[in-house]
N, C-alpha and C positions, 0 to 999 in steps of 0.2 A: 504493500500500500504506500510505501515511501516514494515521494516524488523523485528521489534519486534513481529509482528503477525506470521511470519515464525517460529521464535524461540519458541514462545508460542505454536504453533501447534505441533512442534516437541516434546516439553516437554509433551504436552497432550498425544501424541502417546506413548511416553515412559511410562507415568503414567498408561495408560490403561494396557499395557503388564506387568508392574511391579505389578499392582493390581491383575492380574491373576497368579502371581508367576512365570512368564516365564522369566527365566534368560538366561544368555549367548547369548544375542542378539547382533547384530552388526548393527550400524546405518551408512549407506553410504549416502554421501552428495555431491552435485555438483551444479554448476550454469550453466544454459543453455543460459543465457543472455536474451535479448529481441528479438522479432520477426525480427527486423531490423539487428540483429547481425548474424543470422543464414544463410542467403544466401552465405556469404563469406565462412563460414565453410562448407556448403553443397558442394560448388564448390571445396574446398580443399580436402574434402573426396572423391569426384568423381575423381579428378585428382590422388589422392593417390592410390585408388583401381583400376583405369583403367588398369595398367599393370598386375594386379592379377585377372582380370575378369574371366579367365578360371579356376582359383582356387576356385572361389566362388560357393556356392550352388545355385541352381536355385532360391530359395527364395531371397538370397542376391543379385543376379544379377538383379532381379526385383526391389529390394529395392534401388539398386545403381541408378536406373533411377527415381524412384518415391519419395523415402524418405531415403536417405543414412544414416541418423542418426540411423535408425532402425538396421543397420548392427552392431552397437555397442552393441546391445542386444544379439548377436548370442551366441549360446551354442556350436556351431561346433568348435572343437579343432583346426582345421587348420585355420579357420577364426580368432579365438581368438589369435593365434600366430601372424597373420598379424596385429592385432590391437596394438601390442607392439610398432610399429613405426608410427602408424597413427597420424595425427594431433589431437590435444586436443582442445575440445570446449572452455574451459576457456581461451585459448590463443586468442580467437576471440570475446570475449564479450567486450562491450563498457564500458566506465568509470562509468556510472550510475549503470549498472548491477554489475560491479566489486565492487563498493562501497557498494551496497546492500548486496552482498555475504560476504564481509569482516565484515560487521556489524553483520550479522547472525552468522558467525563463532565466532566473538568476544563475542557475547552474550552466545553462547553455551559453549565457553571456560570459561567465567566468572562464569557460573552456574555449571561447572564441568561435562558437558554432553559429554561422549566419542563419537567420530564419526571417520569415515575414509573418507577422501576426495577421491572421485572416479571420475576422469575426463571422464570416459566412461559411467557414469550413465546418461541416458536420459529418456525422455518420448516420446512415439510414437505419441502423439497428438500435433498438431501445436499450440493449444491454451495455452500450458504451457509456462511460462516465469520464468526466474531467478532461484529460488530455486527448486531443486528436491531432493527427499530423499527416501530411502527404509530402512525398519527395517527387518533384516534377522536373521534366525536361522539355524545353520548347520544341525539340525536333519531333515530338510525338503529336503535335497539333492540339486540337481542342480537348482530347482525352489524354492529357500530358502526364498523368500520374505513373511513375515507375513503381511506386510502392506506397502503401497507406496503412495507417494503424492508429493505435491509441490505447487508452486504458479501457478494459472491458470487465470491470468488477462484477457486473450483473450477468455475465454469461453462464456461470455455474448454476445460478438460480433458474435461468431460462431453460436449462436442460434437466432440472429436477433437484438440484441441491437444496438443502433446507436453509442454507445461509450463503451470503456472497463470498466469493473467493477473489482476493486481489490478483489482478493479472494485467499485463501490458505486453503488446507485441505488434507485429505488422505482417502484412501479406504483400508479396511481390509477384508481379506477372512475368514469367520467364519470357513470354513472347515480346513484351515491351523491352526487356533487357536485350534481346536479340536485335530489335529495331534500333 
């Protein structure tokens, strides 16, 4: 559960791609808070997008009802423009999640790891908590993620555990590595 595990995982991710000689990558980083933080944010997004419902794609209209955080992942240019004024998830996280994120960021700063804070970066699965990140490369175009991950303390419960299990990791697409 220690934020040092998040920073260590991010360092591991960078080391893998550095070992393959893949430069010019960009690390995007965000906090999505804890599960208890997200209902208020979900409501704020639904309220924000309600007047724009007719401007949203069919997919985003469905997401507005089921999982509005997924709208933040849109590649649709009209919807991306709407996101400019949308509420930001980091503004809705609690004190513990905020302190966790500040520690992760501080560790990355101390280690000289470059990153970009991206308040629109989320994960589409509810078991993710706190830290989320993506390593991107411009050569891959709009779907530029080489690897993505974060803290997923809720995964064990999602598959039947009686209690959360602290965990952090990432997934990498081998086909993107080849590209």
